[in-house]
C-alpha positions in Angstrom: 90.1 86.3 96.7 90.3 89.2 93.8 89.9 91.5 97.2 92.5 91.1 99.0 94.7 93.2 96.6 93.3 96.4 98.2 93.6 95.3 101.7 97.4 96.5 101.5 96.0 100.5 100.5 92.1 99.8 102.4 94.0 98.8 106.2 96.2 101.6 106.8 93.9 104.4 105.3 91.2 103.2 107.8 93.7 103.4 110.5 94.6 106.8 109.6 91.3 107.8 109.3 90.6 106.4 112.7 93.6 107.9 114.7 92.7 111.4 113.5 89.6 110.6 116.4 92.0 110.2 119.4 95.1 112.3 118.5 94.6 114.1 121.9 94.5 110.7 123.9 98.3 109.7 122.9 98.3 106.6 124.3 95.6 105.3 123.1 96.6 106.5 119.5 100.1 104.5 120.5 98.1 101.3 121.2 96.3 101.2 118.3 98.6 101.9 115.8 100.6 99.0 117.0 97.8 96.6 116.9 96.8 97.9 113.1 100.2 97.5 112.2 99.9 94.1 113.8 97.1 93.3 111.9 98.0 94.8 108.2 101.4 92.6 108.6 99.6 89.7 109.9 97.1 90.0 106.6 100.2 91.4 104.0 101.8 88.0 105.3 98.4 86.3 104.1 98.7 87.9 100.5 102.2 86.9 99.8 101.7 83.3 100.4 98.0 83.0 98.6 100.5 85.0 95.6 103.6 82.5 96.1 100.8 79.6 96.2 97.6 80.8 93.3 99.8 83.2 91.5 99.3 87.0 91.0 95.8 89.3 91.9 94.4 91.2 89.7 91.6 93.1 90.9 89.1 95.4 88.6 87.8 98.0 90.5 84.4 98.8 89.7 83.7 95.9 87.6 85.6 97.9 85.0 87.3 95.3 82.9 91.2 96.0 82.3 92.6 98.2 80.8 89.9 100.9 81.2 89.6 101.0 84.7 91.8 101.3 88.0 93.7 98.3 87.9 95.7 96.4 91.3 97.9 93.9 90.5 99.5 91.9 93.8 102.0 90.0 92.1 105.0 88.4 93.5 107.3 91.3 93.2 104.9 93.4 95.0 103.8 91.6 97.5 107.8 90.7 98.8 107.6 94.3 99.1 104.4 95.1 100.3 104.9 92.7 103.2 108.8 93.8 104.2 106.8 97.7 104.1 104.8 96.6 106.7 107.4 94.4 108.7 108.9 97.4 108.6 106.1 99.7 110.0 105.1 97.4 112.7 108.5 98.1 114.1 108.7 101.4 114.0 105.4 101.7 115.8 106.8 99.6 118.7 110.0 102.2 118.3 108.0 105.2 118.0 106.6 105.4 121.9 110.0 105.4 123.4 111.5 107.5 120.6 111.0 111.2 122.6 108.4 112.0 120.5 106.0 113.2 123.3 105.6 116.9 122.0 104.5 115.6 118.5 102.7 112.5 118.5 99.7 114.6 119.6 100.2 116.5 116.2 98.5 113.7 113.8 101.9 111.9 113.4 99.9 108.4 113.9 98.0 109.4 111.3 100.6 110.6 108.5 102.3 107.4 109.5 99.5 105.4 108.1 99.0 107.4 105.5 102.4 107.3 104.5 102.2 103.6 104.7 99.0 103.7 102.0 101.1 105.9 99.6 103.7 103.2 99.6 101.2 100.3 99.5 99.5 101.4 96.4 102.3 102.9 94.5 104.2 99.4 94.8 100.1 97.4 93.2 98.7 100.0 91.2 98.6 99.3 87.5 99.0 102.4 85.8 100.6 104.5 85.2 98.1 108.2 86.5 98.1 105.6 89.8 101.5 105.4 90.0 101.2 109.4 90.1 98.5 109.9 92.5 100.5 107.5 94.9 103.6 109.2 94.5 101.6 112.2 95.7 99.5 110.7 98.5 103.2 109.4 100.2 105.3 112.4 99.9 102.1 114.6 101.3 102.7 112.3 103.9 105.9 112.7 104.4 105.2 116.6 104.1 103.5 116.6 107.2 106.2 114.1 109.3 109.5 116.0 108.1 108.1 119.5 109.5 106.6 117.8 113.3 108.6 119.8 115.6 108.8 122.8 113.9 112.0 123.7 114.1 114.5 126.1 111.5 116.4 123.4 110.0 113.4 121.0 109.6 111.9 124.0 107.8 115.1 124.8 105.6 115.3 121.2 105.1 111.2 120.5 104.3 111.2 123.6 101.7 114.1 121.9 99.5 112.8 118.5 100.1 108.9 119.8 98.5 110.5 122.4 96.2 112.3 119.1 94.2 109.4 116.9 95.0 107.1 119.6 93.5 109.0 119.7 90.4 109.6 115.8 89.9 105.8 115.0 90.6 105.2 118.4 88.1 107.2 116.1 85.2 105.9 113.2 86.4 102.3 114.0 85.2 104.0 115.4 81.8 106.0 112.1 80.8 102.3 110.9 81.4 100.7 112.6 79.6 103.2 112.5 77.0 103.3 108.9 76.8 99.4 108.7 76.9 99.6 111.1 73.7 101.6 108.6 71.6 99.8 104.7 72.8 96.0 105.8 74.1 96.5 104.4 77.5 98.1 104.9 80.9 97.3 100.5 82.0 100.8 99.4 82.2 100.1 96.1 80.5 98.3 97.9 77.9 101.4 100.1 77.1 104.0 97.4 77.1 101.7 95.3 74.8 101.6 98.9 72.5 105.5 99.9 72.4 106.6 96.4 71.6 104.3 96.2 68.5 105.9 99.7 67.5 108.9 98.5 68.8 109.9 101.4 70.9 110.2 104.2 68.5 112.4 107.2 69.2 109.8 109.4 71.0 109.2 106.2 73.4 113.0 106.2 74.1 112.8 109.6 74.8 109.8 109.3 77.2 111.3 106.7 78.8 114.2 109.0 79.6 112.1 111.4 80.6 110.4 109.3 83.5 113.7 108.1 84.4 114.7 111.4 85.7 111.6 111.2 87.8 112.1 108.3 89.2 116.2 109.1 89.5 115.0 112.1 91.6 113.0 110.1 93.7 115.4 107.6 94.3 118.7 110.3 94.9 120.2 108.6 92.9 124.0 110.5 90.7 123.3 113.3 90.1 120.0 113.9 91.8 120.8 113.0 95.2 121.7 116.1 97.4 118.3 116.9 98.9 118.5 113.8 100.4 121.0 113.7 103.4 120.2 116.4 105.6 116.2 116.0 104.7 116.3 112.6 106.1 118.2 113.6 109.5 115.7 116.5 110.8 112.7 114.3 112.3 113.1 112.0 114.9 114.4 109.0 113.5 111.4 106.7 113.7 110.5 109.2 110.4 114.1 109.0 109.7 113.9 105.2 109.4 110.4 105.6 107.8 111.6 107.4 104.7 115.4 106.1 104.1 113.5 102.3 104.3 110.8 102.9 101.9 110.8 106.5 99.9 113.4 106.1 97.9 112.4 102.0 97.3 109.6 103.2 96.0 111.5 105.7 93.3 113.9 102.1 92.4 110.8 99.9 92.4 109.3 102.0 90.1 112.0 101.7 87.6 112.5 98.2 87.5 108.8 98.4 87.4 108.5 100.3 84.1 112.0 99.5 82.4 111.4 95.9 82.4 107.8 95.6 81.1 107.5 98.9 79.1 111.0 100.6 77.9 113.0 97.3 77.1 113.6 97.7 73.7 116.7 99.8 74.1 118.6 98.3 76.4 121.9 100.0 74.5 120.7 102.8 75.2 118.5 102.7 78.8 119.2 100.5 80.7 123.9 101.0 79.9 123.4 104.5 81.0 121.6 102.9 84.7 124.8 101.2 85.0 127.2 104.4 85.3 124.4 106.4 86.3 124.7 103.3 89.3 128.4 103.4 89.3 128.3 107.2 89.5 125.8 107.0 92.5 128.3 104.1 94.9 130.7 106.5 94.1 129.0 110.3 95.3 127.3 108.0 97.8 130.1 106.7 99.9 132.2 109.9 99.7 129.4 111.5 101.3 129.0 109.1 104.2 133.3 109.4 104.3 133.1 112.8 104.5 130.8 113.6 107.8 131.1 113.5 111.4 127.7 113.1 111.8 126.3 109.9 112.7 122.5 110.3 111.5 124.7 112.1 108.3 126.7 108.8 107.3 123.8 106.3 107.2 121.7 109.2 105.2 124.6 109.5 102.3 124.6 105.5 102.8 121.4 104.8 100.8 122.4 106.5 97.8 125.3 103.8 97.3 123.0 101.5 98.1 120.2 102.6 95.0 123.1 102.8 93.1 124.0 98.9 93.4 120.1 97.7 92.9 119.7 100.1 89.6 123.1 97.9 88.6 121.3 94.8 88.5 118.8 96.5 86.6 120.8 97.4 84.3 122.0 94.4 83.7 119.0 93.2 82.8 120.0 89.5 83.4 118.2 86.9 85.3 121.4 87.3 88.4 121.1 91.1 88.2 117.4 91.3 88.4 117.8 88.6 91.2 119.8 90.6 92.9 118.2 93.8 92.9 115.6 92.6 94.3 117.5 90.5 96.9 119.0 93.8 97.3 116.2 95.8 97.8 114.3 93.8 100.0 117.8 93.6 102.1 118.0 97.6 102.0 114.8 98.0 103.7 115.2 95.8 106.5 118.9 96.8 107.6 118.4 100.8 106.4 115.3 101.9 109.1 117.7 99.1 111.2 120.2 101.8 110.9 118.6 104.7 111.4 116.8 103.5 114.5 120.0 102.4 116.2 121.7 106.1 115.5 118.8 107.5 116.7 119.2 105.3 119.9 122.9 106.5 120.2 122.3 110.2 119.9 119.8 109.7 122.3 122.0 108.4 125.2 124.8 110.0 123.7 123.1 113.2 123.6 125.4 114.0 120.2 125.4 113.1 117.0 128.2 114.3 116.7 131.0 111.2 117.1 134.0 114.0 117.9 131.8 114.2 121.1 130.9 110.5 121.8 133.7 107.2 123.0 133.0 104.9 125.8 129.3 104.1 125.1 130.4 100.0 124.8 130.9 100.1 128.8 127.7 101.5 129.0 125.2 99.9 126.4 126.9 97.0 124.7 123.8 95.7 123.3 123.3 98.8 121.4 127.3 98.4 120.3 126.7 95.1 119.2 123.9 95.4 117.1 125.7 98.1 115.6 128.1 96.2 114.8 126.5 93.4 113.5 124.5 95.3 111.4 127.8 97.3 109.7 128.2 93.7 108.4 124.7 93.2 107.4 124.7 96.5 105.1 128.4 96.3 104.0 127.8 92.5 102.5 130.4 90.4 104.7 129.1 86.7 104.5 126.6 85.2 105.6 124.5 88.0 105.8 121.5 89.2 103.1 124.2 92.3 101.8 126.3 89.6 100.5 123.8 87.3 98.4 123.0 90.3 97.2 125.7 91.7 95.9 127.4 88.4 95.0 124.4 88.3 92.1 124.5 91.8 91.0 128.1 92.0 90.6 127.4 88.5 89.0 125.4 90.0 86.5 127.5 93.4 85.9 130.6 90.6 85.2 128.8 88.3 83.0 127.8 91.7 81.1 131.0 93.1 80.6 131.5 95.7 83.1 134.3 94.9 84.8 135.0 98.3 86.4 131.7 98.7 87.8 132.5 95.7 89.8 136.0 96.8 90.6 133.1 99.9 92.1 131.4 97.6 93.8 133.8 95.8 95.6 136.0 99.0 96.1 132.3 101.1 97.8 131.4 97.9 99.5 134.8 97.8 101.4 134.5 101.4 102.3 130.1 101.2 103.4 131.8 99.0 105.9 134.5 101.6 107.0 132.1 104.1 107.2 129.9 102.3 109.8 132.6 100.7 111.6 133.7 104.3 112.7 131.0 105.0 114.1 131.5 102.0 116.0 135.5 102.5 116.9 134.8 106.1 117.7 131.6 105.9 119.6 131.6 102.9 121.5 135.0 102.1 121.5 137.4 103.9 124.4 137.6 104.7 128.4 134.4 105.2 130.1 136.0 108.4 131.4 135.3 109.7 127.6 131.8 109.9 129.0 132.4 112.4 131.7 129.0 113.2 133.8 126.7 112.3 130.6 124.3 110.9 132.6 123.1 106.9 131.9 119.5 106.6 130.7 117.3 104.7 129.9 117.2 101.7 126.4 113.9 100.2 127.4 111.6 100.2 124.0 114.4 101.1 121.7 116.6 97.7 121.9 113.9 95.3 121.5 112.6 96.4 118.4 115.5 96.6 116.8 117.0 93.2 117.3 113.4 91.9 115.7 114.0 94.0 112.9 118.0 92.6 112.1 117.1 89.2 112.9 115.2 89.0 109.6 117.9 90.6 107.8 120.5 88.1 109.2 117.7 85.3 108.1 117.5 86.8 104.8 121.2 86.0 104.6 122.1 82.4 106.5 118.6 81.6 105.0 119.0 82.1 101.7 118.9 78.4 100.6 115.3 79.0 101.4 114.7 82.3 99.7 116.8 82.4 96.7 114.4 80.3 94.8 111.5 82.9 95.3 113.5 85.3 94.8 115.1 84.0 91.1 111.5 82.7 90.3 110.3 86.8 90.5 113.4 87.7 88.6 112.3 84.6 85.7 108.8 86.8 86.2 109.9 90.5 85.6 112.6 89.7 82.5 109.5 88.0 80.8 106.7 91.2 80.6 104.0 89.1 78.3 103.1 87.7 81.9 102.6 90.3 83.4 100.2 91.8 80.1 98.3 88.5 80.1 97.7 87.8 83.2 96.2 91.8 83.3 95.0 91.7 80.1 93.9 88.3 80.0 95.1 87.3 76.9 
C-alpha cells in the first residue's frame, strides 16, 4: 500500500513524457490529456479515501529507512490537496481545447501542463526539505515554459520578472536548507522537528525559520513580496492563469503551514505573531490592487493576495479554529480561483477586451456566463452558506479568540471589498443595454461553460455540505497541531 504515495508524482510525469511524442498531433494530445487527468483524479480520490480510512501512507524509497532515504508522506492534509489539485487539472484539461490555444498546443503545452502537476504534487507529499526545494524547481521550470508560450512582448517582459524573482528566492531557499542542515544535521522534516524540539529552538534556528518564511512568502506572494504576481499571472492563456492562481501560490502557503507547524513551533510570540500582521497587510494591499484596476484579469489576480493573507492568519493564530479555517479556506480558494480565471478568460473571449470600460450588456447574450460569475463572487467573498464563509468564520473566530480584534475588522472589511471587486465585473460587464455591445459578433461559448460550472459545483458543495466536510478538516487541524504524530509516523518511534 505504501507505493500509493508515489502515484501522484509518477502518473503526471509519465503522462508528460508520453505527450511529448504526440506533440504535433494536437487532437490526440487533447484526448490523452483528458484521459490521463481523469485517471489521476480517480487515483487521488482512492488515495484520499485510503488515508482517511487507514491512516498516513509512508513510502521509504529504495528501501532506505527514514530518515536516511527519500521519504514520501501521504497524510490527510497532503492527500486532500492532491485530490483538489487533480480536480482543478482535470477541469482545465477539458476547458483547454476551447480556449483558443491552437497556436500554443503544438509547443509542448500539454507536457508542460503535466510537469507542473508533477512538481505541485511532489511538493505536497515530500518528507524532506531538500526535495521540497527540488519539486519547487520542477513546478517552476514547467511554469517558465507555460508563461512564455506565445512569445509576445508582454509575456517576455513578465516572464523575465517572474523568472528573476523566483531564481532569487530559490537561491535563498537552498541557502537556508544548508544552514539548517549545518545546525541539525538532517533535511528530513520529521527528524528536524524532533531535534529542534530537543534544543528548544535556539536563536539561530529561529533566524533560519524566518529566512525560510521569507522564501515561502515570496513564492506565496505575501506582503510586501507580491509585486511580481499580478501581471505575471494575466499574460498567459486563461487555462495557464487558472493553474497558476489555483496551485502555485498555494504550494508556498502550504510550505509555511507544514514547516511552521512541525519544526518552528517553539517561538510563537515571534514567528507566528509576525504572520498575523503580514496577513493583515496582505489583505489590505491585495484588495487595494483589485479595486484600482479596470482590467478584469488583474482584478482576479490581485484577489489572490488577500486570500493568501486569510490562510496565513489561521497559521499565525495557531489554534484549532485558525488551522481548520486555513485548511478549509485553502481548499476553497484553490477551486474558486481557478473558476474565476476560467470565467474571466471566457468573458475576455466573448467581449474582445479585458477592459471593463469597454464592456456592457453581456448578460443579454451570455446569461449563463453572467450568473456563474455572480455566484462565484458570493463564494469568493464568503457570503453564507458558501465555502468562503465557513473558512472565514473559522479564521476570524480564531483571530478573535487570540485577541487580534484589529485583524478581525480588517478581515471583515476586506471580505466586503472582495465582493465589490468581483461584482464590479458583473455590474459593468454584464449589466446595461444590448446596444453597448455595438457591432460585436456573438461568439460561441461551447466547451467553456460546462467545465467551469462543474468545478463551481464543488465549491458550492464545500459550503452547503460543511456539516459533512468540517469534521474531516477539524481532524486534520488537530493532527497538524500535534507535530509528534507526524514525527512518530515517519520515524516509526
